[in-house]
C-alpha positions in Angstrom: 149.6 125.9 146.7 151.5 124.1 150.0 155.2 124.2 149.7 155.8 120.6 150.7 153.0 119.3 148.9 154.1 120.7 145.1 156.4 118.3 144.2 155.9 114.6 144.9 152.0 113.5 145.5 153.3 110.2 147.3 154.2 112.5 150.8 150.9 113.1 151.2 149.3 109.4 151.6 152.9 107.7 152.6 152.7 105.0 155.6 148.9 104.6 155.5 149.3 101.1 156.5 150.7 102.3 159.3 148.6 104.6 160.4 145.8 101.9 160.0 147.6 99.9 162.2 148.3 102.7 164.7 144.7 103.4 165.0 143.7 99.7 165.6 146.0 99.5 168.5 145.5 102.4 170.0 141.6 101.9 169.4 141.4 105.2 168.1 137.9 106.9 166.6 138.6 107.5 163.0 139.1 110.6 161.9 137.2 112.8 159.2 138.9 112.0 155.7 139.9 114.2 153.3 138.3 114.1 149.5 139.3 115.9 146.8 137.6 119.1 146.7 135.9 121.8 144.6 137.5 124.9 143.8 137.0 128.1 141.6 136.5 126.4 138.3 135.9 128.2 134.8 132.9 127.5 131.8 133.4 126.8 128.1 131.5 128.2 125.0 128.0 127.2 126.2 128.9 125.9 129.3 128.4 128.2 132.4 130.8 128.7 135.0 129.8 127.1 138.5 129.4 129.7 141.2 132.5 129.8 143.4 130.6 129.0 146.6 127.1 128.3 146.8 126.4 130.4 149.6 125.9 134.4 148.6 125.9 137.2 150.9 127.6 136.0 154.1 130.1 139.2 154.4 127.9 142.4 156.1 131.2 144.2 155.6 130.8 146.8 152.7 133.7 146.2 150.2 135.2 149.6 150.2 135.5 149.5 153.8 137.4 146.1 153.6 139.8 147.5 150.7 140.5 150.2 153.2 142.1 147.8 156.0 145.3 145.7 155.8 145.0 142.5 156.5 148.6 141.7 156.4 151.9 142.9 154.8 155.4 143.1 153.9 157.4 145.6 152.4 155.1 147.2 149.7 153.2 144.1 149.1 149.7 144.1 151.1 146.7 142.0 151.5 143.6 143.7 152.5 139.9 142.7 153.9 138.5 142.1 150.6 141.3 140.0 149.5 141.4 138.2 152.8 137.7 137.4 152.5 138.1 136.1 149.1 140.9 133.4 150.2 138.8 133.0 153.0 135.5 132.1 151.1 137.6 130.1 148.8 139.2 128.1 151.3 135.7 127.8 152.8 134.5 126.0 149.5 137.1 123.8 149.8 137.0 122.9 153.3 132.5 122.4 152.7 133.6 119.9 150.0 136.8 118.2 151.8 134.7 117.6 155.0 131.8 115.6 153.0 128.9 115.0 154.8 129.8 117.4 157.7 126.9 119.3 159.2 127.9 122.8 158.9 125.6 125.3 158.1 126.7 127.8 155.9 123.8 130.1 156.8 124.8 130.6 160.4 127.8 132.5 162.4 130.6 129.6 161.4 132.4 130.8 164.6 129.7 129.3 166.7 129.9 126.1 164.9 132.6 123.5 166.4 135.1 122.0 163.8 136.7 119.7 166.5 136.6 120.1 170.0 138.2 124.1 171.4 137.7 125.1 167.1 134.7 126.7 165.7 134.9 126.0 161.7 135.9 129.6 161.6 139.0 129.9 163.2 140.0 126.4 161.7 139.2 128.3 157.7 140.7 131.0 158.9 143.9 129.4 160.2 144.3 127.9 156.7 143.7 131.3 154.9 146.3 133.0 157.1 148.7 130.2 156.5 148.5 130.3 152.9 148.4 134.3 152.5 151.5 134.8 154.2 153.0 131.8 152.5 151.7 133.7 149.3 152.9 137.4 150.7 156.5 136.1 151.6 157.0 134.5 148.0 155.9 137.2 146.2 158.3 139.5 148.0 160.9 137.1 147.2 160.0 137.1 143.4 160.2 141.0 144.1 163.7 140.8 145.5 164.8 138.8 142.1 163.1 141.2 139.5 161.0 138.3 138.8 157.3 139.8 137.1 154.1 138.5 135.2 155.3 137.6 131.9 153.0 138.6 129.0 151.7 135.1 129.2 150.7 134.7 132.5 148.6 138.0 132.6 147.1 136.4 129.4 145.8 133.6 131.6 144.5 135.4 134.1 143.0 137.6 131.4 141.5 134.1 129.8 139.9 133.4 133.3 138.0 136.4 133.8 136.9 136.2 130.1 135.2 132.7 131.3 133.9 135.0 134.5 132.5 137.7 132.2 130.7 134.6 129.9 129.0 133.4 133.4 127.9 137.2 134.5 126.8 138.0 131.4 124.2 134.3 131.4 123.2 135.7 134.7 122.5 139.1 132.9 124.6 140.5 135.8 127.3 143.0 135.6 131.0 141.3 136.2 131.4 143.0 140.0 127.9 142.1 141.1 127.8 138.3 139.7 131.6 138.0 141.5 129.8 139.8 144.8 127.0 137.2 144.6 129.4 134.2 143.8 132.0 134.8 146.7 130.9 137.4 149.0 129.5 140.9 149.4 131.5 143.8 148.7 134.3 141.7 146.6 134.8 143.4 142.8 136.7 141.8 139.9 139.8 144.4 141.0 140.1 142.5 144.4 140.2 138.9 142.7 142.4 139.5 139.7 144.7 140.9 142.7 144.5 137.7 144.4 145.3 135.9 141.5 148.0 137.9 140.2 149.6 137.3 143.9 148.8 133.7 144.0 150.4 133.4 139.8 153.7 135.5 141.3 153.9 133.7 144.2 153.8 130.0 142.4 156.0 131.3 139.5 158.8 132.5 142.5 158.1 128.6 144.0 158.9 126.9 140.8 161.9 129.2 140.7 162.8 127.9 144.2 162.1 124.1 143.2 164.2 124.3 140.0 167.3 125.3 142.2 167.3 122.0 144.1 168.5 119.5 141.8 169.9 116.2 143.0 171.8 113.8 141.5 171.7 109.8 141.2 174.8 110.0 143.3 173.4 112.0 145.8 170.1 109.7 146.1 172.3 106.5 146.3 174.2 108.5 149.5 171.3 109.3 151.1 169.8 106.0 150.6 172.7 104.1 151.9 172.9 106.7 155.2 169.3 106.1 155.5 169.1 102.7 154.4 166.1 101.2 157.1 163.5 104.1 156.3 163.3 102.5 152.8 162.7 99.4 153.6 159.1 97.6 152.8 157.6 94.4 153.4 154.6 92.7 152.1 152.1 90.9 154.2 148.7 89.6 154.3 146.0 90.2 157.0 142.4 88.7 157.8 140.7 89.8 160.4 138.2 87.6 162.2 135.4 90.3 164.0 133.0 89.0 166.7 130.8 90.6 168.5 129.1 89.9 172.0 125.5 90.7 172.7 125.2 93.1 175.9 123.1 90.7 177.2 125.6 87.5 177.3 126.4 86.2 180.4 130.8 85.9 181.1 130.5 82.5 180.1 128.7 83.0 176.4 131.2 85.9 176.1 134.3 84.2 176.5 132.8 81.0 174.3 132.7 83.6 171.9 135.8 85.2 172.0 137.4 81.6 172.3 136.2 80.6 169.4 137.5 83.6 167.1 140.9 83.3 168.9 140.7 79.5 167.9 139.8 80.6 164.3 142.3 83.0 164.2 144.8 80.1 165.2 143.9 77.8 162.7 144.6 80.3 159.8 147.9 81.7 161.8 148.9 77.8 161.5 149.1 78.1 157.8 152.8 77.7 156.7 152.5 79.1 153.1 150.7 81.9 151.4 148.7 79.2 149.3 147.5 77.8 152.4 146.7 81.0 154.0 144.5 81.7 150.8 143.2 78.0 150.7 141.8 78.1 154.4 140.0 81.6 153.7 138.5 80.2 150.4 137.1 77.4 152.6 136.2 79.3 155.6 134.4 81.9 153.3 132.7 79.6 151.6 131.1 77.6 154.7 129.7 81.0 155.0 128.2 80.9 152.0 129.9 83.9 150.5 129.7 84.2 147.2 133.0 83.2 144.6 133.2 87.2 143.9 133.1 87.8 147.4 135.7 85.1 148.0 137.8 86.5 145.6 137.6 90.2 146.2 138.5 89.2 150.0 141.4 86.9 149.2 142.9 89.8 146.9 142.1 92.3 149.5 144.4 90.6 152.1 147.6 91.1 150.4 149.1 94.3 151.6 152.2 95.8 149.1 155.2 98.4 150.2 154.4 98.6 154.0 157.0 101.2 155.3 159.5 100.6 157.5 158.6 101.6 161.6 159.1 99.6 164.5 156.8 101.7 166.9 154.0 99.4 166.3 153.5 95.6 166.9 153.2 95.1 163.2 156.5 96.6 162.4 158.5 95.5 165.5 157.0 91.9 164.1 157.8 92.7 160.1 160.8 94.3 160.4 163.1 92.9 163.4 161.3 89.5 164.4 159.9 87.7 161.4 162.8 86.3 159.0 161.1 84.2 156.3 158.1 84.5 154.3 155.2 82.3 155.6 155.7 83.3 159.3 152.4 84.5 161.1 151.7 86.5 164.0 148.0 87.3 165.7 147.6 90.4 166.9 144.5 90.9 169.5 142.1 94.3 169.0 138.9 95.3 170.5 136.2 92.3 169.2 138.8 91.1 166.8 141.8 88.8 165.9 143.8 89.9 163.1 146.2 87.5 161.7 149.3 88.3 159.4 151.7 86.5 157.3 154.7 87.7 155.9 154.5 87.9 152.5 158.0 89.6 151.4 160.9 90.0 153.3 162.4 93.7 153.7 162.9 95.2 150.2 163.7 98.4 148.7 160.8 99.5 146.2 162.4 100.3 142.8 159.0 100.1 140.6 158.4 103.3 138.6 156.2 106.1 139.2 154.2 108.0 137.3 154.1 111.7 136.2 150.4 112.5 135.6 148.2 115.4 135.2 144.4 116.1 135.2 141.8 118.2 135.2 139.0 117.4 137.9 135.0 118.7 137.3 132.5 117.7 140.0 129.3 117.1 139.1 128.4 119.4 142.5 130.2 122.4 140.7 128.2 121.8 137.5 124.5 121.2 138.8 124.4 117.2 137.4 126.7 114.5 136.4 125.9 115.1 132.4 127.1 118.8 132.5 130.2 117.8 134.2 130.9 115.4 131.7 129.8 117.7 128.9 132.2 120.1 130.1 135.0 117.4 130.5 134.5 116.3 127.1 134.6 119.9 125.4 137.7 121.1 127.5 139.6 117.6 126.1 138.5 118.6 122.8 139.5 122.1 122.9 142.9 120.9 124.1 143.4 118.4 121.2 142.1 121.0 118.7 145.4 123.1 119.7 149.1 122.4 120.4 148.0 118.8 122.9 150.8 119.6 125.1 152.2 119.2 128.4 152.0 122.6 128.9 149.1 123.2 126.9 147.1 120.8 129.4 149.0 122.5 132.2 147.4 126.1 131.5 143.5 124.3 131.2 144.4 122.6 134.3 145.3 125.3 136.6 142.1 127.1 135.1 139.4 124.5 135.3 140.3 121.7 137.6 138.5 121.4 141.2 141.6 119.8 142.3 143.2 122.1 144.5 146.3 119.3 145.3 147.1 119.4 141.7 145.7 122.8 140.4 148.2 125.5 140.9 150.7 122.7 139.4 149.2 122.7 136.3 147.3 119.4 137.4 150.3 117.7 137.8 151.0 114.9 140.4 154.9 114.2 139.8 156.2 110.8 140.7 153.0 109.4 141.9 153.0 105.8 143.1 150.8 103.2 142.9 147.7 103.0 144.8 147.1 106.1 146.6 145.0 107.3 144.4 141.0 106.0 143.9 140.9 102.6 142.0 139.7 104.4 138.5 142.3 107.2 138.6 144.9 104.5 139.7 144.6 102.0 137.1 144.3 104.4 134.2 147.7 105.7 135.4 149.4 102.5 135.7 148.2 100.6 132.8 150.6 98.6 131.3 149.7 100.3 127.4 150.2 104.0 129.1 152.6 106.3 126.6 153.3 109.6 127.1 150.8 112.0 125.7 148.0 110.0 126.0 144.6 111.6 127.4 141.0 110.2 128.5 138.2 111.0 130.4 138.2 108.9 133.8 135.1 108.6 136.0 135.3 108.0 139.9 133.2 109.0 143.1 134.6 112.5 143.1 133.7 113.2 139.5 134.9 113.6 135.6 138.8 113.5 135.4 140.6 114.7 132.1 143.4 112.9 132.3 147.0 113.1 130.7 149.7 111.0 131.1 153.0 113.1 130.9 155.5 110.2 131.4 157.1 107.6 133.4 158.6 108.6 137.1 161.5 107.8 138.8 161.8 104.8 141.0 160.0 104.6 144.0 163.1 104.7 146.4 164.6 107.8 144.4 161.3 109.9 144.3 161.3 109.2 148.5 164.6 110.1 148.6 164.6 113.3 146.5 161.2 114.4 148.7 163.1 114.6 151.8 165.7 115.9 150.2 163.7 119.0 148.7 161.9 119.6 151.8 165.0 120.0 153.8 166.2 122.4 151.3 163.4 124.1 151.0 162.7 124.7 154.5 165.7 126.7 154.9 165.1 128.6 151.8 161.6 130.0 152.9 162.9 130.0 156.5 165.1 132.6 154.7 162.8 134.4 152.9 160.5 134.9 156.1 163.7 136.3 157.9 164.7 138.6 154.7 160.4 139.8 154.4 158.7 139.6 157.5 154.8 139.3 157.9 152.9 142.4 159.3 149.6 141.2 160.7 146.8 143.5 161.9 145.5 141.3 165.0 142.2 143.2 165.0 141.2 142.3 161.2 138.2 139.7 161.0 135.8 138.5 158.1 132.5 138.4 159.3 130.8 135.4 158.3 127.0 136.0 159.0 124.1 137.7 156.8 
């Protein structure tokens, strides 16, 4: 669920370019990139429910033994080891998809496989699980204290999910408990899953209650902007990097010549005075290298970086925000076997472009066995939604059950105040199509799978969304800290989820 990720998607992606430059200047190795991940998915009609996790029987403890031990508790609220195992393996499934291409072997102990230096895969997944379950318990206790309970609609949503599970179990000629035990981990039964879903639903409901208490007027947002003006500044710039390679057997003189040649190219580009001259130089340079017209045009288009947010820690930020004064000014930065030329394309400004409020349901081919099956389910879900009320609320209900994007699943597929160019191209282009209007719904394919897209509305201007997110995080953190103090978590340090057959 993630208490800070639930309101504004932009917070997950801000300062991407700063991070990129920081890595270049500090010569850091690229870190693994997170991808949209698969979670629990439901089936419709003749489409089978995808297995929650592809690996089976990884927990050797019996279900009754797990249910007999409390892992975490707060007041009358408890999470036993069976529930903890459910959350653990759901998170493991997310991580296996998140770190696409990782070499973790799910048939061997996760405790003996390194996620990163000093941390095993087991420790990493368990840390996520404990953070998640502690938050769920705290929020659920907050709901209890205020008399907030699950509504008939909430219960009906959970029941509908179990109907999908039952359909899948029937198709496999298994009892529901056996299907869940095989799909999640050995010993887990339908009752354990229901308790987890009830806890999650109540916690999310109380989270939304807390969110509704933090409202900010335009005057408050303006006041925050004026008091923190620099933090909202952005610049646009153009960048081209000349990369070179020095053969291992090159002499010192040869290496120097290669380096000097590329430095001279950078100096020539940096001597350009206008954006048009910058582009024209690159066009001639790339054409001399026999690049295709398509490659030339795309390369030139990619040189423009918009909305680089204020920072003065790195050389780019220092130059762009404190040294460069006019459009067309240039700078050269040297990196490892490269020279990067920067040209200021727009002096510091406040972003006023509108964000978008988008809902989506992600279905991945991996979960459904094939590209065709995922697309077929996407069509069925879209048709089912359109045959009903076709509202944001009914779309959100489907997303909560079916979507495989944990970044928005618990929010009914919502990315509120989503800024431009933070999502993959196809996703972004659909959302920011000038013809887009509230209520539009289409199926969009990306590298992650099929997205059933729903355009809910225009969002706030970017700067307002950013100010609101910052204010919200501060207020929410304070409220959540009070909840933690009022409902302390008791953790059994001896619990464990065994990760071997």
